[in-house]
C-alpha positions in Angstrom: 110.3 85.8 93.8 111.2 82.5 92.4 109.4 80.7 89.6 109.0 77.7 91.8 106.8 79.7 94.2 104.4 80.8 91.5 104.6 77.4 90.0 103.6 75.7 93.3 101.1 78.3 94.5 99.4 79.2 91.2 100.1 77.1 88.2 100.4 73.6 89.8 97.0 73.8 91.6 95.3 74.8 88.4 97.2 72.0 86.4 96.2 69.5 89.1 92.5 70.5 88.8 92.6 70.2 85.0 94.0 66.6 85.0 90.4 65.3 85.5 89.3 66.5 82.0 89.2 64.3 79.0 92.4 65.5 77.3 96.1 65.6 77.6 97.0 68.4 80.1 100.3 70.3 79.8 101.6 72.9 82.2 103.7 74.3 79.3 103.5 74.2 75.5 105.1 70.9 74.3 106.7 70.5 70.9 104.0 68.2 69.7 100.9 68.2 71.8 98.5 65.3 71.3 94.8 66.3 70.8 92.6 66.7 72.6 94.7 68.9 74.9 94.6 71.5 77.5 97.7 73.7 78.0 98.4 76.6 80.4 100.4 79.6 79.2 101.1 83.1 80.5 98.6 85.7 79.2 99.4 89.3 78.4 99.8 91.1 80.7 101.2 88.2 82.6 101.7 90.0 86.0 99.8 93.0 87.1 101.4 94.4 90.3 99.0 95.5 93.0 101.3 96.2 96.0 105.0 96.3 96.3 106.8 97.1 99.5 109.7 95.7 101.5 107.8 92.8 103.0 104.9 92.1 100.6 104.4 91.6 96.9 100.7 91.3 95.8 100.1 90.7 92.1 97.4 89.5 89.7 98.6 86.7 87.5 96.9 86.2 84.1 97.0 82.9 82.4 95.5 81.4 79.2 94.2 77.9 79.1 94.3 76.8 75.5 92.1 73.8 74.7 92.2 71.9 71.4 90.5 69.0 69.6 91.1 67.4 66.3 89.6 69.3 63.4 88.0 66.7 61.2 84.5 68.0 60.5 83.4 71.4 61.6 80.1 70.4 63.5 81.6 67.5 65.3 84.9 69.3 66.1 83.0 72.4 67.5 80.9 70.1 69.6 84.0 68.3 70.9 85.6 71.6 71.7 82.6 73.0 73.5 82.4 69.8 75.6 86.1 70.2 76.5 85.7 73.9 77.4 82.7 73.1 79.6 84.7 70.4 81.4 87.6 72.8 82.0 85.3 75.5 83.3 83.7 73.0 85.7 87.0 72.1 87.4 88.7 75.5 87.7 89.5 75.9 91.4 88.1 78.5 93.8 90.2 81.6 93.7 90.7 81.6 89.9 88.6 84.1 87.9 87.4 83.2 84.4 87.5 86.3 82.2 86.4 85.0 78.8 86.5 82.2 76.3 87.8 83.4 72.9 86.4 82.2 69.6 87.6 78.9 68.1 90.3 79.0 65.4 91.8 76.3 63.2 95.5 76.0 64.0 98.0 73.7 62.3 99.9 71.5 64.8 102.5 69.3 63.2 100.9 67.7 60.2 97.3 68.1 61.2 94.8 70.8 62.1 93.2 71.4 65.5 90.3 73.5 66.6 91.6 75.7 69.4 90.0 78.2 71.9 91.6 80.2 74.7 90.1 80.5 78.2 91.4 83.6 80.0 91.8 83.1 83.8 93.5 85.1 86.5 94.2 84.8 90.2 95.9 86.8 92.9 99.2 85.9 94.5 100.9 87.4 97.6 104.5 86.8 98.5 105.8 87.9 101.9 109.4 88.0 103.0 
């Protein structure tokens, strides 16, 4: 299994769908993300193997979509984060399962604080040889 296969079959369709939200979308964690942002990262467990045989690999892939907004005032920041979460949930493609949205936390990113929440998603991937 090559990373480019999972990238093209799983992560890229999700990243493409997310580009319509009002934020900077990253398929990986950049050094200095600009808020508001949406970033996809592997969750834990990342891969849950369902079927392995000589010709087929079927696995559940777990990802986290982290969303963040500037943390300037708590009520406004929370409202901005909730709007970003709802816009992300609205564009998640068919075939991806939303597990939960974790509670918001304040995280320092560079010199400033951001309000961040994680959206847990999963999908199934089958590779045949």
